[in-house]
C-alpha positions, 0 to 999 in steps of 0.5 A: 471375085467370086460370082454367085450364079442364081436360078430363078424359082420354078416357073408357072409354065406347062412342062415340056414347053419351051420358055427361054424368053417367054415372060412367065412368072415364077412360083411365089412361095417358091420365089420367096423361099429361095430369096430366104436360103439366098439372103442367109448364104450371101455376104453382107456386100454384094453386086447384084445383076438380074436378068429382066425375065419376069420370074428373076425380077420376083427373085430379085424383089423377094430378095431386096424386101429381105436386104433394104437398100440393095442397089441391083440392076438389070442386064440384058446379058443375063437373059435366056436364050431366045428360041424365037418362034419355039417360044410357048411351043410344047418341045414334042411339037417342034419337031425332030427336023427342026431339032436335027437342024439345030443339033447339026450346027449347034453352035450357029444355028438360032433355033427357031430363028431366035439366038444361037448357042455361040451368041449366048456364050458371047454375051455371058462372056462379056457379062463376066469380063465385066463382072470381074471388074468388081471388088468382092462378090457379085450375084447374078439372078438368072436362067440355067442356060445362061449358067451353063454358059458360064460353066464352059467359060470357066473350062476355058471354051469360049468357041462352041464347036459340037453340041456335046460341049454344051454342060449338062445338069442344070442348077436347081430351081431356085438354087445356086452355085459359086465359082472364082472368076480370075480378073481380066489379067488373069485370063489374058 
């Protein structure tokens, strides 16, 4: 099974702002351009799952306008990491002590009282395992954190031990990558 990991278009939010679950819109022009490029690249038949975030739903709607009859299902497991009380704050304003606390126990500390990195990894794993039951291609319209979590799972890591395990480098806004996902029997 091929899994298309698509990141929403650039959000309309001030640079340096923490916005995991913060429901910010994406740039409309960039969303249309991303949908057009994706439409041209996708196979004719694809099973689509979408994060409930506005910026992802915008891309979903733009793609659906180009593909009448496209069935898309929202899936909360594809939402970005929840940063709790940090949401909407400038990263610089969060403070060094709070950041150090998170990095000291990256896997299990819930930054801002939101969600831990291990919780993100666990829900992405559940979503990946569900996707692997589909024949053909599956498309996720999602976020950088979810895509990074999937990369970690693809490398065989299901339990985080250290912050430096979290993959660096994000799929660009409006971009995607395609990975092969073995069926449940092949994963053991």
